[in-house]
N, C-alpha and C positions, 0 to 999 in steps of 0.2 A: 812425447812423440811416438806414434804407433806406426810401424812399418816404414819408418823414415819419413812420415808425413805429419804435418801439423794441421789440426782442425781447430779453428778459432771462430768465435762469433764477434763480429764487429758491429757496433751499433750505428745505425743511420737514423734519419729523422722519422721514417715511417716503418722500417722493417730491418731485421738483421741481415748481415751478409755472411755467407759461408766462404772461408778461405781455405783452399786445399794447397798446401805448400810442400816443399822439399828441402832437404839440407842445402846449405850454401854451396857445398862442393858440387852438388848436382847441377846448380845453375850454370856452371861453367861449361857444361856439356853442350854439344852442338844442337841448337834448336831445330836445325833442318834435317837431322838424321832420322831415317825411317826406323820405326820400332814395330815389332810384331805384337799385335793386340789380340786378345780373346776375351771379349766382354759380352756376356749373354744379355738378351733382352731382359729388362728389369726396370724398377722405378728409376727415373732419370737422375735423381739425386745420387743414388748408389752408383750408377754408371759413371757419372762425372767424378765421383770419389775414386773409383778404380782407374779411370783414365789419368787422373792426376798422379796416382801412385806409379802406374806403368810407364808414364811418359816423363816423369820428373819435371812436371810443369805446374805452375800455380793456376788454379781456376777459382775465380770468385763469382758467387751468385747468391741471390736471395732465395731462401727456402720456399718463400711464397710462390716464386716463379715455377718451381718444379713440382708443386703439389698436383697430383692427379695425372702427371705425365709419365710415360714409359719410353725407354729408348729402344731403338732397333738393335739387333745384335751387331757387334763389330768384330770381324775376323779378318786378319791379313796384316800386311806390312804397310804402314802409313807414317807420314810425319804427324806430329802432334796437331798441327793445324787441320790436316786432312781428316784425322780421326775425330776431332771435335766437331767438324762440319758434318760428318756422317752421323754422329750421335744426335746432333740437334736437327737433323733433316726432318721436316714436317712437323716440328714441335711448335712453330710460331715464335721461336727464340732466335736471337742472333748473338754474335760475339764481337767484342771490340778488344784490341790489343792495348793494354795499359803497361807500358814498359815491357817487361818480360812476362807479364801475367795476362791471363785471359779473363775478361769481364763479360758475364752472360747478362743479356738484356732482353726485354720484350721487343720483338720486331715491331717497327712502326706500322700502324694500320694504314691502309690506302685511304687517300682523301675521299670524302663523299662527293657525289656528282654536284656540280655547282647549282643545278636547277632545283635541288632538293634541300630542304632544311636539315641540318644535322640532327640526328636523333638524340634524345637525352642521354647523358653519360651514364654508363652502367658500371657495376662493380668490376674491378679488374679480373676477378676469377671468371666472370662470364665471358670475357673477351679472349680467354686463353684457348687456343686450338686444342683438340683432343689427341691423345696418343694413338699410334697405329697398334694393331694387334698382330703379333708375329706368331706363326704356326709352323708346324713341321709335318703337315699332312702328306706332302710329297717327299718325305724323308730328307728334306733339306729346308732351311729357313726361308720363309716367304711371308709377305704381308697378307693378312686375311682377305682384304678386299681386292688383292691382285692375284689371288690363287684361284684358278679356274675349276673349283670344286664346290658343289653345294654342301655347305658345312656350317656348323654353329660352334662357337667357342664360349665356354662357360668358365669363368675364373674361379680359382679356389677361394679367393677373397670373398666373392659373392656367396659362394656356398657356405662359407664359415659364418658370414653375417646372418644368413637366413636359417642357420642351424640345420643344414641338410647334410646328412652323413651317409646316405645310401642312394642307390639309383632310383628307387621308387619315389623318394622325395624330390630328386633332381629332374625326373622325367618331364614334368610340365615345362621346364625351362629348356628342353632339348627337342625342338619341333621335329615331328615325324617319328620319334622313338616310341614304340609301344612295348610295354612289359606285360607278358602273359603269365599270370600266377598259376601254379599247379601245386599238387600235394608235395612235390619234391623241391620246387624252387621257382625261378622265373626265367622265361624265354624272352630273348630280345628280338624285336622285329622292326625292320625299316622298310619303307616304301611298299608295304604290303607283301613282302617276300616272306610268307609264313608257311612253314612246313616242318615236318619232323625230320630227324636224322642229324647229320653234322650241323653245327650252328650256321645260320644264314647271315648273322651279324657278328663280325669279328670283334672280340673283346680283348683289348691290349692294356696291360699295366706297364708303363714305360715301353720297353722294347719287347715285352714278353706276351705272346698270344696265349690265352688260357681258355679252356673249355671244360665241359662236364664229362662224367663217365658214360660209356656206351650203355651200361645197364642191361636190363632184360628186354628192352624194346628197341635196341639199335638207335637210340635217340640221345646223343650227347647234348644237343641243344636245349633239352627240356629244363635243364638247371644250369645257370651260369654261375661260375665261381666269383662271388661278389666280395671284394675287399672294401673295408670302410673308407669313405671319402673324407679322410682326415689328413690335414697338412698336405694338400695337393696344390700344384701350381695351376693346372687347368684341365678341363675336359675338352677334347676335340671330337665332335660328331660328324663323320663323313658319310653323306648320303649317296647311294648309288654304288654299283659294283666297284670294288677296289682290287680286282683279281691280279693285276700285274705286280703291284707293290706289296699287297697284303695277303694274297693267296686265297685258298678255297673257302675259308670261313667267312668271307666278306662279300657274299652274293648281293645282299641288300645294302651293305655299307660296313663301316667300322666305327667302334667307339673306343677312343683312346683316353685313358686316365693317366695323367702325367704328374708324378709326385714331385714335391719340392726336394731339391738336392742340396747337399752341403754348400754353404756359402764360404768361400775362401777368405773373405775380408771382414766379416762382421760376426761377432759373438752375440747371439740373440736367441729369443725363444718366446713361448707363451704357455699359459695354463688357462684352461677353460672348463667351466662347470655348467651343466644343463639340467633342468628339471622339466618333466613332461607330465601332463595330466590329460587323460582321455575321457570325453563324455561317454557314458555307458561302460567305462573301463576303469583301469587302475592308474597308478602314478609310478614314476620311475625317474632315476637320475643317470647322468653320464658325466664322465670326466675325460678330458683329452689334454695332452701336453706335448710340447716339442722343445728341443734344445739344440742349438747349433753352436759348436765349439770350434774355434780356429786354433789348430795345434801348431801350425807354422804359417804365418801370414802369407797369403798369396800362393801357398804351396800345398798345405794339407789341412783338411777340416772333416769333422764328423757331424752327423745330424741324427738325433734319436727322437723318435715319435712313439708315444704310447697312448692307448685309449681303452676305456672300459665303458661300453655303450649299452645301457639297459633300456629296453622298450617295454612299456606296461602292457599287460594282457587286456583283451577286449571281448573275446568270444566266451559265452557261457554255454556249457554243456548241460542241457536240461535233463537229458537221460541219466547222466551220472551225478547230477547235482553239484557240479563244479563251476566256479566263476573264474573269469579272466584266464582261461586255460592256455592261451597262446603267448604268454610273456616270453621274452627272449633276451639274450645277452651276447654281445660280441666283444671279445677282449683280444687285443693284439699289440704288437710292437714292431717298429721298423727301424733299422739302423743303416745309415748310409755313410760311406767314406769316399771322399774325393781327393785325388792326389794329382797335382799338376807336376808331372815328372819333369817336363821341360816346357819351353815356350810353344812347342809343337805337339807334345804328347801328354795326354791326360788319361786317368783311370778312374772309373766310378764303380764302386762295389756297393751292393745293396742286398739286404736280407729282411724278409718279412715273415712273421709268424702270427697267425690269427686263429682263435678258437671261437666257434659259433655254437650256441645251444638255443633251441626253441622248444617250448614245452608241448606244443601241439600246432596243427595247421591253423592258419588264420582264415577259415572259411565258415560261412553260415549257411543254414539249410532253408530251402524254400518253404518247407512245411513247418518250420519253427519261427521264421521271421528274422529280420536283420540282427546280426551279431549274436545269434543263438544257433546251436547245433544239436543234433541228436545222434552223433556218431557213437557207435557201441564200443569202439576201440580208440585208445589214445595213440597219437601219431607224432611223437617228438622227433626232432632232428638234431643230429650232432655232426659237426664237421671241423676238421683241423686242416688249415692250409699253410704250407711252408714253401716260400719262394726265395730263391737266391739268384742273383744275376751279376754279371760283370760286363762293363762296356769300356773298351779301349778306343780312344779317339786320337787320330793323328791328323794334323792339319798341315798340309803342304802349301806351297805358293799357288798352285793351280788346282789341287785335288784334296778333298777331305776323304779320309778312310775311317770307317766305324766298324769295329768287330764286337759282336755281342755273343754271350753265352749265358743261358739261364736254365734252371731246373726247378720244377715245382712238384710237390706231392700233395694230394688231397685225399685225406682219410675221412670217410664219412659213414654215417649210418642213417639211412632214410627209411621212413615207415609210412604206410598207408593203410587205411581201414579196408580189410578184405571181406568184411561181412556181407557186402553187396553181392559178391560172387557166390557166396553160400546161399543167399536168398534166391538168386537167379537159377541156381542148379538144384535146388531142393526137390523139384518135381521133374528133373531131367530123366528121360528114358535112357539116354546114352550113358549118363552117370550111373544109373541103376545097373545097366548091363556090365559096366566096368567093375562095379562093386561086387556083384555076384559072379563075375567072370563067365558071362553067358554069351552064347552065339545068337540066341533068339531074343525075344522081348521079355521083359519082366511081367509077372502077373501082379494082381492088385496087392497081395500081401507082401510081395517082394518090393514093390514100389513104396509101400508104406514103411517097410523096414529100412529102405535106403533113405527116405525122408527123415526117419528117426535118427539115422546115423549122422546126417548133415546137421540136424538140430543139435546133436550132442557136440558138434564142433563150433557152433555159433556162440559168441562172435570170434573173429580171428583177425590177425593183422599181417600185412606184408612187411617183413623185416629184412632189410637189405644192407648189410655192411659192404662197403666197397673201398677200393684203393686205386687211385689213379696217379701215375707218375709220367712226367714228360721232360725230355731233354731237348733243348733247342739251341741251334747255332746259326748265326747270320754274319756275313761280311759284305759290306757294300762300300762303294766309292762314288763320290759325286764331284762334278766339276764346280769350282767356286769362282773362277776368273770370269769377269764380264766379257762375254763373247757372243757372237751370233749363234753358236752351237753350245748347248749345255746337255749334260747327261747324268744318269745314275745307273749303275750296274751292280749286281750282287748275286750271292749264292745263299741258299737256305737249306737247312736240314733239321728234321724233327723225328724223334722216336718216342712214341706214346704207348704205354701199356696200362690196361686197367683190368681189375678182377672184381667180380661181384658174387656174393653168396646170398642167393635169394631163398628165404625161408618163410613158411607160413605156420606160425604157432597159434595155438588157441589162447585167448585172453580171458581174464576174469570178467564175467558180465557185470559185476558190481563196481569194479574200479577201472575197467578198460585197459589194465596193464597185463603184460604177459604173465601167464599163470606159472607157478613153480610147483613141481618140476615141469619143465617145458614139454608140451605135447605138440610134436611137429606133424602138421597135416601134409606137408610137402617140402621138398628142398631140391634146388638145382643150382649149378654154378656156371658162370660164363666168363671167358677170358677173351680179351680183344687186344690185338697188336696192330698198330698203324705206324708205318715209316714213310716219310715223304722227303724228297729232295727236289730242289728247284733252282733254276737260274732265271734271273729276271733283269729287266732293264727298261729305261725310258730315255729317249733322245729327243731334244727339242731344237728346232731351227727357227731363227728370226730372220725372215727375208727382208723385213723392214723394222725400224725401231719399235713399232707398236703392234707388230704382228708376230704370232708364234704358232708353229705347228709341232705337235708332239705325237710320237709313235711309241707304244709300249708293248712288251710281250713277256710272258712267263711260260717257261717250259717246266712241266711238273712230272714227277714219277712217284706213284703211290704203290705201296704193297699193304693190303689189309688182310688180316687173318682173324677169323671168328671161330671160336670153339666153345663147346659146352657139354654138360652131361647132367643126368638126374641122379641124385643120391637117395632121395626118399620120394617114391612115386605118389602123386596126388590124384586119387581116383575122381575127385570132384571136378577138377579142371581138365584132367585127361593127360597128365604126364605119366610116362611109363618108365620102368626101371632100366631098361637096356637102351634108352635114348642116348645117343652120343653123336656129335658132329664136330668136324674140323675142316674148315674151308678157307682157301686162300684166294684173294681177288687182287690181281695186279691192274694198274691203270696208269696211262700216260697220255699226255696231250699238251695243248697250248691254250693260253688265254691271251687275247689281244685287246689293245686300246688304241684309238685314234682320236686326236683332239686338235681343234683349231681355236685360237683365242685372238681377240683384237682389243687393244686398249684404245677405245674409241676416242676418249678424252682422258686427261690425267685422272679423272674421277669416275669413269665409266668403263667397265670391262664386260665384253660379251664373249661367249664361248659356245661351241657345239662339239659334242663328242659321241663316240660309239665305244662301249666297253662291254666286257664279258665277265661272267661268273661261272663257277664250277664247283661241284661236290662229288666225291668219289662214291662208287657203289659198294656193295658188300653182300652179306648173307644174314638172314634172320635166324636166330637161335631160338626157335619156338617149337616145342614138341607137338607133333600132329599136324603141322602146317603142310599143305600140299606142296609137292616138289616144285611145281611151277611158280609158287609164291615165295619160296625160300630165298632165292637171290633177288636183289634189286639193283637196277642199273644206276650209273652216274646221271646227274641232271645238270643242265646247262641253261644259261639265260644270256640274252643280249639286251643291253640298255641303250636307247637312243635319247639324247638329251640336249637341250639348249638352255642357256642360262644368261642372266644379266645381273651384274653387280654395280651398284651406283653409290656414291657418297657426295656430299656437298656441304657447304658452310663450314669448312675446316673440320670435316668429319662429324659434325653434329647430327647430320641426317644420313642414314643409310637405308637402302632398299635393295634387297636381293630376291631374285625369283628364278625358278627352274621349272621347266616343263619336260616330261619324260614319258617314254613308253618302254615297257619291258616285255619281251617275249620269252616265256619260260617253257622249256621242253623237257619231257620225261620227269615231271615233278615228283620228287620223293615226298610221300605223304603217309600219315599214320592211319591204319585201318584196324578193325577188330575182327577176331574170329566170331563165328555165329553164336557161340555161347558167351561172348563178351569177356572171357577169362584172360585172353591174351591180346596185346596190341603188337602190330608188326609194321614194317615199312614196305610200301609198294610204290610202283611208278604209276601215276594216274593220268599221264598224257601231258596236255599243254594248257597254259593259261596266258592271259594278256593283262598287264597292269598299266593303266594310264593315270598320270597324276600331275599335280601342280603344287609347288612349295613356294611360300613367300614369307619373308621376314622384313620387318621395318623397325628402325630405331630412331628416336629423336632425343637428343641429349642437350641439357641446359636450355630448354625451351621455356622461357618465363620462370626459370628456376627449377623446372621439372625434367626428369628423365622418363621417357616412355618407350615401350617396346610392344610389338604385336607380331604374331605369327599365325599362319593358317596353312593347312595341308588338305588337299583333295586327292583321294585315292579310289580309283575304280578298278578293282581286281576281280576278274571273272575267268571261269573255265571256258575254253574254246572247243571242247569236245566232251561227249558223254563219258562218264567214268563208272558206270554201273557194272557190278559183278555179283554173282551168286555165292561167291566164296568168301566175301568180306562185307562188312557193313560200314557205313560212314562216308560213302563216296557220293558223287553228284553228277549233274547233267550240264550240257553246254549252256552257257549263259548264267549259271549260278555264280553268285559272288563268293570269293574265297572267305572262309570263316575268320572270325576274330578281328578283321581289318575294318575299322570304321571308315566310312566314306568321307567324313569331314571331321576335322579337329582344329581347334584354335586356342590361343592363349594370349593374354595381354597383361601388362603391368605398368604402373606409374609410380615414380619414386621422387622424393625431394629431400635434399639435405640443406640445412641452414644453421648458422651460428645462433646458439641460445644465449651464450655469454661470450666473453672474450676468449675463454678456453674450453667451452663446452659446445659440442656440435650435436644437433638432433637429426633424426632421419625418420621418414614416414613412407610406407610402401603399401600399395594395394595390388593384389594379384587376382586374376580371373582366368578360368580355363573351362573349355567345353569339349567333351568327347562324344562324337556321334554314335549312332546305334550300329551294332553289328550282330552277327549270329554265331553260335558255336558249331554249326554244321552247315552243309551246303544248301539244303532246301527243306521245305516243310514235310517231305516224305520221310525224314529222319526224326526219330523220337527225341533226339538230342538237339533239335533245332531251337536253341535257347537264346533269348534276347540278352544282349549285353550293351553296356554304354548308355548313351542318351541322357547324360547328366552334366550339370555345370557346378563348379566349385569356386568359392571366393575366399580370400584370405587377406589379413592385414598384419602389418608388423610395425613396431616402433623401436627406435634405438637411440641411445645417447653415447657419446664418445668424449673422453677427456684424457688427453695425453696418451698414456699406455693402457688406459682402462676402457672397456666397452661393455655396455649392457643392452640386451635386446629382448623384446617381448613380442611373440608372434601368436596369432590366432588363426588356425587353418580350418578350412571347411566350415565357414561361419554359419551356413544354413543347416549344418548337421545332416547332409545328404548321405543316404546309404546306397551310393552308386555301385552298380554291378560291373566291376572292371573286367572280370572274366568269369566264365561259368563252365562247369562240366558235370556230367552225371557220374556218380560213384557206382559204376557198373550197374547193377540192378537196384541200387540203393537210391537215396534221395539226391537232389541236385545240390552241388557245392557251388556257392557264389563267393568269389574272392572280391571283396569290396574295398573301397577307399576307406582310410581311417575316418572316424567320426570327428566331430568338433574337437580340436586339439589345442591345448594351451602349452606354449613352450617359453621358458625363461632361460636366458644364457648370460653368463658373466665371464668376461675374458680379461686377463691381465698379461700384457706383453712386457718384455724386459730385454 
C-alpha cells in the first residue's frame, strides 16, 4: 500500500480495471465532507489517482478509457462527488456510484437521427472525446479555446517525440515565430515587430523573463538566452502585445517555456539517446535523462534533469582548409524541488546550469556557395547560464497569491570576423589622417603607408567577453471564485547589469585563431544598468454568462544608465583614447489593454481587443557618433485585433483566426555609421503592420491527425527615414526587413497498433517561408533576398510499454534555404541557412 492507497488490476472480459482504494478506517469518514484539492492539469489517470488519495474514496476505471485524456486543474474545496465531476468535465466520461466506490464509464453516445442509417461501428478509441488544453497565458489557469488570446501551445511530449531540443527546430510548429540568426545568436520576432534594441518578443522560462546583454550596439534582443528544450511540460506562444501582464519586452508577443516540475505522487523518469547525421556535414550524439523522486508522498519531491547535446558541424571553411567548423555542444542540468507545506501553501525551487560551446558561426558565403565559407577568422562562441528561482503559492478560498523571485547570470564570450572592417577602411582618407595625426589630407605616400599598416593587421576578430546578471521579483494575486467579476493584480521589480569588454585582436592568417602574444588593434568597455518597477492589473466583468469585458493597465518606471570608455584607441575605426560617456535615462508611463469577448456558443469564442506595447529609450555608447544621434527615444505601439476560436465534434476539429493592425511609433532601429564600423540605435519614425493568423487542427479523422497554419504579414514604413548621418534606413511604403509576407506549415500524423503491445506512428511535415529582404529598399547595398523556400520531413516511430524508438528525416529535398542574411561589413555576405537533409534516430526508455 503506497500513500495509504491500494492500486490493483482486476481482470474483466475485455480490459483491466484500475481500483484506487483507501484503508478501511478512511471509509468511515463522512463522504459528504468538503476537502481542499490541488490537482494540476495532467493525464487523467494520474489525476484520478491523486483524487482517490486526497479524498479517501475508491475510484474504479479502465485504463483504456483514460488513454489520451487530460484533466482540467482542480483547485478549491469540494466534496468528492463535486471534485470528480469537475475532473471528468468535457472528457466524455461519466461516473456511477457502486456502493461507496466510483465507477468511471464511457458516456452513452446520443442516438442517431431516425431517418438516417447508423454508421458502421468504429473502434472505441475513435469515439473518445479529446482533452482540453489548459494554459496560464493570463497568469491564471484557463482553457486554450476559451482564452481570448491568439496563441499556440506545443506540448513537451510532442517535442520529445520529434527530437526537438531547441527553438530553431521547434519554430515551424509555432506559427508566426520568426528566428533571425546573427553572428552572436538568434533574435525572436512575432507579428513583424522587428527592430534592434530591447527584445520585442518576451522570452520566459517558467516565471523568469530573460534577455541578452546590451553589448556595444545597445541591442539586447540580438541574442536570446536559449535553454535546451529538454523535459519541458509545454511551450505557450502568445501573439500580440502582452504589455499589461508581461511588460516592455513583449511588444510583439511572448514565448513561454514551462518546464516539468516535480511530481509529488509518482517516482518515475526516462533516459534518451539520440544520433544525428547531416548531409554535407558530420555526425554527433546526444543523451538526456530525468528522474523524479518522491521523498514524502504528497508532500515533498525532487526532479533532476541532465543533458549533453552535441550537434554535428556543417560549414566548411575553404580559406583555412577546415571542415565542419560549426559543431556545437550544449551541456546542462536542472534540479527542482516541490514542497507542499500545507493544503494551501506550496513552494517550488528550481536551479538550472547550462554550458554552450560552438566552434564557429553557422553561416555560408555567397561567393563560396551553400555550406561553405571564406572567413579569415574563426568565431567560436562560449556561454554559461545559471538560473535560480523560487515560487511560493498560497491558495485561499477566493484568491490565489503567487510570489516569485529569480536570478540569472549569463557569462559569455562572443566573437565575429572583423576583417571586413579592415578591408573597408584600407583606403580611407579619414583613417589615414588619424594614423598620421594630420589636420589636412594625406599625400599618396602617406595613403600607401596607411594601407600597409591596415594590411599588417589583417585579419582580425571582434572578441567580446560579457557578463549579464539580473534579479527579478514579482507578487501577484488572482481571484479564483466563480463570479461576474474576476481580477489579477501584481507588482514587479527587476535590476539588470551587464558589462562587455570589446577587443579587436589580430589573428593568425593560417589558422584564423587569435595570435599569441595578443596584438590589440583596439579595446573599449561598456557598462549598462537597467532597473524597472511596475504595478499591473486586469479586471474582467461578465454582464451576461457568455459575455466578458476586460480592462488592463501597467504603470512602469525605468532607470537606464549607459557608460563606456576606450582603453586602446583604434585608428582604423575611429575610437580615441579620451572617449568616455556616462548617461542616465529615466522613463515612466502606462500601457493599457481593453478586450471584449463573447462565448457565442459553447464551442465558439469571439473577441476584440486594443493593446499597447513599449520599450525604454537610452544612449548609444559609440565613439565619434554625432551628439544628436547618441540618445534614442522610447518606442510605442498599439495593436487592434479581432479573433475567433472554434471547436467541434468533441474537440476533434479546431479553427482559430485573428486579424490585426499594429501602429508603431518612434521605432527603434539599427543603423550604421558611414564607415560601417559601428552600429547604433536610432528612432526611424513610424510603421504599420497588418496581418492575419490562422490555425486549423483535425484529430482522429479516419485515423489521422492533421494540422495547418498560415500567417500573412504586411509590415511597411509610413514615412521616409533617409538621413545623411547613417546608412540602412528607408522610405515610406518600404516593407520592414526580414519579415516574410507569407508563411505556412502543415502536418499529418497517424498512430496505430502494430501488435497487441506495439504501437506505430507515422508523420509528414511541410513548411513554407515566403521571401523577405535584409534591408528596406534596393537603394541599399544590403538589400539581400531571404526566404522563399519549402521544406519537408517525415518521421516514423514505434512504442512498446516504456520503450520508444523514433527515426526522422528532415529537409527531405536538401534545400539550402536562406533563412537570414547580412553583409559582414565590407566583406562577403553571410547566409544563415536551414540545416541540410538530416537523419535523426532516438531511443528512449521510461521507468
